C-alpha positions in Angstrom: 40.5 77.6 -161.8 40.9 81.1 -160.3 39.6 84.0 -162.3 41.4 87.2 -163.0 42.6 88.9 -159.8 39.6 90.9 -158.3 39.9 94.4 -157.2 37.8 93.8 -154.0 37.6 90.7 -151.8 34.2 90.4 -150.0 34.4 88.4 -146.7 31.1 87.0 -145.3 31.4 84.9 -142.1 28.5 82.5 -142.1 26.9 81.2 -138.8 23.3 80.2 -138.3 22.2 82.3 -141.3 19.9 79.8 -143.1 17.1 82.4 -143.3 19.2 85.3 -144.4 22.2 84.1 -146.4 20.4 83.9 -149.7 19.3 87.5 -149.5 22.7 88.6 -148.4 24.5 86.8 -151.3 21.9 88.0 -153.9 22.5 91.6 -152.8 26.3 91.2 -153.3 25.9 89.5 -156.7 23.7 92.5 -157.8 26.5 94.9 -157.4 27.1 97.3 -160.3 30.9 96.9 -159.6 31.8 93.5 -161.1 35.5 93.0 -160.2 35.1 91.2 -156.8 35.4 87.8 -155.3 33.0 86.6 -152.6 34.4 84.5 -149.8 31.7 82.7 -147.9 33.5 81.5 -144.7 31.6 78.8 -142.9 32.1 79.4 -139.2 31.2 75.7 -138.5 27.6 76.6 -138.5 25.5 73.7 -137.0 22.7 74.1 -139.5 22.5 73.8 -143.3 24.7 76.9 -144.0 27.9 74.9 -145.0 25.9 73.2 -147.8 24.3 76.6 -148.7 27.8 78.1 -149.1 29.0 75.3 -151.3 25.8 75.6 -153.4 26.4 79.3 -154.0 30.1 78.6 -154.9 28.8 76.3 -157.6 26.6 79.0 -159.2 29.1 81.8 -159.7 32.9 81.6 -160.4 33.4 84.7 -158.2 32.3 82.8 -155.1 34.5 80.6 -153.0 33.2 78.6 -150.0 35.8 78.2 -147.1 35.4 75.7 -144.3 38.2 76.5 -141.7 38.3 74.9 -138.3 36.5 77.0 -135.7 38.9 78.7 -133.2 36.6 80.0 -130.5 33.4 82.1 -130.0 32.7 84.9 -132.3 33.5 85.4 -136.0 37.2 86.3 -135.6 38.5 83.0 -136.9 36.2 83.2 -139.9 37.3 86.8 -140.7 41.0 85.8 -140.4 40.5 82.8 -142.7 38.9 85.2 -145.2 41.8 87.6 -144.9 44.3 84.8 -145.5 42.5 83.7 -148.7 41.7 87.2 -150.1 43.3 88.1 -153.4 41.9 91.6 -153.8 43.8 94.9 -153.2 40.7 96.0 -151.2 38.7 94.2 -148.5 35.1 94.7 -147.5 33.1 92.6 -145.0 29.4 91.9 -144.9 27.5 90.1 -142.1 25.5 87.1 -143.4 22.2 88.5 -142.1 22.6 91.9 -143.7 22.2 93.2 -147.3 23.9 95.9 -149.4 22.7 98.4 -152.0 23.6 97.6 -155.6 26.0 100.6 -155.9 27.8 100.1 -152.6 31.1 98.7 -153.8 31.3 101.1 -156.8 30.7 104.0 -154.4 33.3 102.9 -151.9 35.9 102.0 -154.5 35.5 105.3 -156.4 35.8 107.3 -153.1 39.0 105.5 -152.2 40.5 106.2 -155.6 39.6 109.9 -155.5 40.7 110.6 -151.9 43.7 108.2 -151.5 42.2 107.1 -148.2 43.2 103.7 -146.9 39.7 103.2 -145.3 36.4 104.4 -146.6 33.2 104.2 -144.4 29.7 105.0 -145.4 26.5 105.2 -143.3 24.6 102.1 -142.4 20.8 101.8 -141.9 18.8 99.5 -139.7 16.3 97.2 -141.3 13.4 95.4 -139.5 12.5 91.8 -140.4 9.6 93.1 -142.5 12.0 95.1 -144.7 11.1 98.5 -143.2 14.2 100.8 -143.0 15.0 102.7 -139.8 17.9 105.2 -140.4 20.3 105.9 -137.6 19.7 109.2 -135.7 20.9 112.1 -137.6 23.7 112.8 -135.1 25.2 109.4 -135.7 25.2 109.7 -139.6 28.0 111.3 -141.6 26.2 114.5 -142.9 28.8 115.2 -145.6 31.8 113.6 -147.2 34.7 114.1 -144.9 38.4 113.1 -145.0 40.1 112.6 -141.6 43.7 112.4 -140.7 44.8 109.8 -138.1 44.6 112.5 -135.3 41.3 113.9 -136.5 39.8 110.4 -136.6 40.3 110.0 -132.9 38.8 113.5 -132.2 35.7 112.4 -134.2 35.7 109.1 -132.3 34.5 110.9 -129.2 31.3 112.1 -131.1 28.1 110.1 -131.8 29.9 109.0 -135.0 31.5 106.3 -132.9 28.6 104.0 -133.7 29.7 104.2 -137.4 33.5 103.8 -136.7 33.2 100.5 -134.8 32.4 97.3 -136.6 33.7 95.7 -139.7 30.9 96.4 -142.2 29.8 99.3 -144.5 33.5 100.1 -145.2 36.3 99.4 -147.6 39.8 98.6 -146.3 43.1 98.7 -148.3 44.3 95.1 -148.0 47.7 96.3 -146.9 46.2 97.4 -143.6 45.9 93.7 -142.7 49.4 92.6 -143.7 50.4 92.0 -140.1 47.0 92.5 -138.4 44.5 89.7 -137.6 41.5 89.7 -135.3 42.1 88.2 -131.8 40.4 84.8 -131.9 38.0 83.7 -129.1 37.1 87.4 -128.4 33.9 89.2 -129.1 34.1 92.9 -130.2 37.2 91.9 -132.1 36.6 94.8 -134.4 36.8 97.3 -131.5 40.1 95.8 -130.4 41.9 96.0 -133.8 40.6 99.4 -134.8 43.8 101.3 -133.6 46.0 98.9 -135.5 44.1 99.6 -138.7 43.8 103.4 -138.2 47.6 103.6 -137.5 48.2 102.2 -141.0 45.6 103.8 -143.2 46.9 107.3 -143.5 43.5 108.9 -143.9 39.9 107.8 -143.4 37.1 109.0 -145.7 33.5 109.2 -144.3 30.7 109.3 -146.9 27.3 110.7 -146.4 26.1 107.9 -148.7 24.0 105.1 -147.1 24.4 101.7 -148.7 24.5 99.0 -146.0 21.4 97.6 -144.3 21.7 96.0 -140.8 19.0 93.4 -140.0 17.7 94.0 -136.5 16.9 90.7 -134.7 17.3 88.8 -131.5 20.3 86.6 -130.7 23.2 88.9 -131.5 26.5 88.4 -129.7 26.0 91.6 -127.7 22.7 90.2 -126.4 24.0 86.8 -125.5 27.5 87.3 -124.2 27.1 89.9 -121.4 30.3 89.2 -119.4 32.4 88.5 -122.5 31.3 91.7 -124.2 32.2 93.9 -121.2 35.6 92.4 -120.9 36.2 92.7 -124.6 35.3 96.4 -124.6 37.6 97.0 -121.6 40.4 95.2 -123.4 39.8 97.3 -126.5 40.0 100.5 -124.4 43.3 99.4 -122.9 44.7 98.5 -126.3 43.7 101.9 -127.6 45.4 103.5 -124.7 48.7 101.7 -125.5 48.4 102.9 -129.1 47.9 106.4 -127.9 50.9 106.1 -125.7 53.0 105.0 -128.7 52.0 108.2 -130.4 52.8 110.4 -127.4 49.1 111.3 -127.1 49.0 111.2 -123.3 45.7 113.0 -122.8 44.0 110.6 -125.2 45.6 107.6 -123.5 44.4 108.9 -120.1 40.9 109.2 -121.5 40.9 105.7 -122.9 42.1 104.3 -119.6 39.5 106.2 -117.7 36.9 104.8 -120.0 38.2 101.3 -119.3 38.3 101.7 -115.6 34.9 103.3 -115.4 33.4 100.6 -117.7 35.0 97.8 -115.6 33.7 99.3 -112.3 30.2 100.1 -113.6 29.7 96.6 -115.0 31.4 94.5 -112.3 28.0 92.9 -111.5 28.2 91.2 -114.9 31.2 89.1 -114.1 29.9 87.0 -111.2 33.2 87.0 -109.4 32.1 84.0 -107.4 33.1 81.8 -110.3 36.9 81.1 -110.5 37.0 81.5 -114.3 35.3 84.9 -114.1 37.4 86.0 -111.2 40.7 85.1 -113.1 39.6 86.9 -116.3 38.6 90.0 -114.4 41.9 90.0 -112.4 43.9 89.6 -115.7 42.1 92.5 -117.4 42.5 94.7 -114.2 46.2 93.8 -114.2 46.6 95.0 -117.8 44.8 98.2 -116.8 47.1 98.8 -113.9 50.2 98.1 -116.1 49.2 100.6 -118.8 48.1 103.2 -116.3 51.4 102.9 -114.5 53.2 103.3 -117.9 51.2 106.4 -118.6 52.0 107.9 -115.3 55.8 107.2 -115.8 55.8 108.6 -119.4 53.8 111.8 -118.4 55.6 112.3 -115.1 52.4 113.2 -113.3 52.2 112.8 -109.6 48.4 112.7 -109.8 48.5 109.9 -112.3 51.0 108.0 -110.2 48.6 108.2 -107.2 45.7 107.1 -109.4 47.7 104.1 -110.7 48.4 103.1 -107.1 44.7 103.5 -106.2 43.8 101.4 -109.2 46.2 98.7 -108.0 44.6 98.8 -104.5 41.2 97.9 -106.1 38.4 99.3 -108.3 36.4 100.7 -105.4 39.4 102.6 -104.1 40.1 104.0 -107.6 36.5 105.0 -108.1 36.3 106.9 -104.8 39.6 108.6 -105.4 38.7 109.8 -108.9 35.3 111.0 -107.7 37.0 113.0 -105.0 39.4 114.5 -107.6 36.5 115.4 -109.8 34.6 117.0 -107.0 37.8 119.1 -106.0 38.2 120.3 -109.6 34.6 121.4 -109.9 34.8 123.7 -106.9 
């Protein structure tokens, strides 16, 4: 029987987390804020995690164990299943190998109520396997409570704060942000891809100087094991961000995002092993999307220089790289 509607839904995708899941769940159950539901989403983990999720669900009525069919690599499918099942007006996500401070939910919820922001983000902190804490460098942490408009958020995105803005954890989302947004399945860095869609809907973003989320540092993360996939996902995210900027009429920002995408694709081309047909096809598809959006930007902005760059990009990444370097050299004279 379902309990009273919770204010916050906590989504925890669970995959190969036998050693860390109990500590994660205990830290969530220790919250000073009581009105939440905890959704443990089994991502078809091949170990004992499915049974652990069921066991926890039997211990506390606020916990539900979900066992959706896996849809591809990465946690996107699990996150989406959690979003589909969530009943709270607010959403937060916790990785199954991380822990949270007892007052985290209370702090985020109070900040959202006071500021009216649709998204509240606090600082995270790295934790070593022995429990020692390693705070992020000072430049990457929010030094004071700050409320950002949509436009100011993207200005701040180009600062060291970017490490706090990307990801899904140490933040509280208004559930309405996900009404027609889901994470792309089968893609790593799915959080980076959907960020523009969420920011477009949230009105304002509040950044808190408070630190209440602890990220366990260990081997075997997606970014360590999916080199080619990670780089293609980052490039797709930059292209998607550029399209969002185009829809807002922010042409300079769109050009910056596309330049990031093209540069990243060129610098990391060795990661794709283009001798393999699958890699070659994926690379060609992403480059085709980059060409399409670059051409759209050139047409919208009416810039001759951008049109030439779009043609250079279509001719090939080396041609585009040489042409842009020549332009940069000419501008610096």
